[in-house]
C-alpha positions as MATLAB code, in Angstrom:
seq = 'MKAIRNLVLAAAASGVLLAASAQADNNLLGSLQDAATQVLNNSSSEKGASSLPNLTSLLNGGDNKLASTNASNAAGVLEYCMKNKVLSTTNSANIKDKLLDKLGLQNASGAQNPDYQQGLDGLLKTGNGQNIDLNNLGGGLSQIKDKVKQKACDVILKQAKSFI';
ca = [
      32.367   56.700  -18.956;
      33.492   53.145  -19.242;
      33.026   52.686  -15.367;
      29.363   53.999  -15.702;
      28.677   51.595  -18.611;
      30.065   48.569  -16.584;
      27.958   49.685  -13.548;
      24.780   49.859  -15.673;
      25.405   46.479  -17.312;
      26.159   45.004  -13.727;
      22.935   46.397  -12.447;
      21.044   45.183  -15.480;
      22.505   41.701  -15.148;
      21.716   41.678  -11.382;
      18.036   42.608  -12.175;
      17.784   39.719  -14.762;
      19.297   37.346  -12.347;
      16.942   38.411   -9.502;
      13.977   38.283  -11.820;
      14.994   34.732  -12.808;
      15.564   33.636   -9.253;
      12.066   34.993   -8.294;
      10.451   33.100  -11.033;
      12.285   29.833  -10.192;
      11.146   30.337   -6.560;
       7.573   30.902   -7.592;
       7.774   27.740   -9.802;
       9.185   25.799   -6.874;
       6.591   27.155   -4.436;
       3.804   26.376   -6.903;
       5.062   22.811   -7.378;
       5.122   22.361   -3.625;
       1.676   23.724   -3.158;
       0.364   21.522   -5.961;
       1.975   18.407   -4.244;
       0.583   19.413   -0.805;
      -2.921   19.758   -2.249;
      -2.713   16.513   -4.111;
      -1.571   14.604   -0.962;
      -4.368   16.222    1.148;
      -6.951   15.529   -1.498;
      -5.953   11.877   -1.929;
      -5.708   11.205    1.758;
      -9.247   12.778    2.390;
     -10.842   11.168   -0.483;
      -9.679    7.531    0.000;
     -11.695    5.134    1.966;
     -10.904    1.956    3.837;
      -7.361    0.660    4.157;
      -6.073    2.876    1.293;
      -5.387    6.148    2.996;
      -2.004    6.705    4.548;
      -3.316    7.094    8.111;
      -5.312    3.842    7.776;
      -2.357    1.944    6.467;
      -0.169    3.050    9.349;
      -3.054    2.080   11.736;
      -3.077   -1.368   10.176;
       0.728   -1.655   10.430;
       0.841   -0.528   14.016;
      -2.347   -2.216   15.062;
      -2.786   -5.744   16.599;
      -2.834   -8.824   14.436;
      -6.654   -8.882   14.630;
      -6.881   -5.956   12.354;
      -5.296   -8.074    9.555;
      -6.892  -11.464   10.421;
      -9.380  -13.086    8.085;
     -13.008  -13.692    9.070;
     -12.918  -17.263    7.999;
     -10.538  -20.068    7.093;
     -11.613  -20.195    3.365;
     -10.586  -16.567    2.855;
      -7.376  -17.167    4.898;
      -6.512  -20.079    2.601;
      -7.048  -17.972   -0.589;
      -4.906  -14.982    0.908;
      -2.163  -17.468    1.855;
      -1.976  -18.732   -1.679;
      -2.088  -15.100   -2.933;
       0.902  -14.260   -0.703;
       2.891  -17.112   -1.934;
       2.188  -16.260   -5.609;
       3.227  -12.706   -5.086;
       6.485  -13.835   -3.282;
       5.459  -12.091    0.018;
       5.762  -15.472    1.761;
       8.353  -18.088    0.989;
       6.790  -21.163   -0.470;
       8.453  -23.959    1.474;
       6.858  -23.733    4.799;
       3.671  -21.873    3.598;
       2.796  -24.412    0.931;
       2.571  -27.223    3.510;
       0.367  -25.179    5.631;
      -1.794  -24.105    2.760;
      -2.197  -27.709    1.393;
      -3.247  -28.940    4.946;
      -5.829  -26.224    5.256;
      -7.205  -26.700    1.824;
      -7.498  -30.439    2.509;
      -9.247  -29.666    5.851;
     -11.672  -27.279    4.165;
     -12.189  -29.490    1.099;
     -11.120  -26.876   -1.200;
      -8.649  -29.116   -3.051;
     -11.456  -30.293   -5.477;
     -13.113  -28.161   -8.107;
     -16.382  -27.596   -6.341;
     -14.642  -26.542   -3.222;
     -12.405  -24.178   -5.078;
     -15.455  -22.113   -6.214;
     -15.958  -21.061   -2.659;
     -16.558  -17.265   -2.816;
     -14.385  -16.360    0.207;
     -11.472  -18.480   -1.112;
     -11.713  -16.997   -4.577;
     -11.648  -13.525   -3.124;
      -8.613  -14.419   -1.088;
      -6.813  -15.737   -4.193;
      -7.488  -12.281   -5.704;
      -5.787  -10.663   -2.724;
      -9.079   -9.491   -1.010;
      -8.648   -9.981    2.727;
     -11.859  -10.079    4.658;
     -11.333   -8.775    8.121;
     -13.314   -9.307   11.274;
     -14.409   -5.775   11.699;
     -16.253   -5.892    8.375;
     -13.464   -4.198    6.428;
     -12.189   -5.797    3.229;
      -8.548   -5.021    2.451;
      -7.358   -5.305   -1.162;
      -3.765   -6.359   -0.942;
      -3.308   -5.492   -4.674;
      -4.468   -1.843   -4.343;
      -3.482   -0.444   -0.890;
      -4.005    3.088   -2.291;
      -1.936    6.258   -1.668;
       1.043    6.243    0.459;
       4.662    5.461    0.511;
       5.427    2.116   -1.109;
       7.625    1.053    1.850;
       4.475    1.287    4.071;
       2.314   -0.502    1.555;
       4.879   -3.275    1.358;
       5.100   -3.666    5.167;
       1.385   -3.824    5.524;
       1.157   -6.452    2.828;
       4.021   -8.457    4.630;
       2.310   -8.154    8.071;
      -1.056   -9.162    6.491;
       0.575  -12.217    4.973;
       2.397  -13.235    8.261;
      -0.759  -12.798   10.162;
      -2.617  -15.003    7.695;
       0.024  -17.654    7.920;
      -0.149  -17.685   11.654;
      -3.978  -17.871   11.443;
      -3.834  -20.684    8.924;
      -1.718  -22.765   11.337;
      -4.362  -22.140   14.002;
      -7.154  -23.435   11.608;
      -5.426  -26.668   10.871;
];
């Protein structure tokens, strides 16, 4: 009798454990499905440089994808990169100052240039008509966004040297 009771208790305990395991599996599966749906919705609804495929395209593409359309915007973006510690200030500051002097952006009226102001705010105007907001690169892995920002700042630094 005692053996039958132990067998029934073991079967009941097994049933409870299986039910709990199935519930946990369903919760995990539901969480994975929700995450996958969110990633798909985010990547399909984002425009411009903010989607993950576009970020990797910018990262793997040539420098021209991250080059500024004009020297004023490049000067602003260069200053943005320095303020946000993407570029070291030692070498970058000399190049930025020379470019600002050449463009006449050191004075108050020159500093009101809209392309320069947008660059200061982190808005990179590229040659293909795309604006890349370095403050908001959208969804995706933070490492990819950081690398895109670093590459953009490096490209702008090279471009600023060529403008001097």
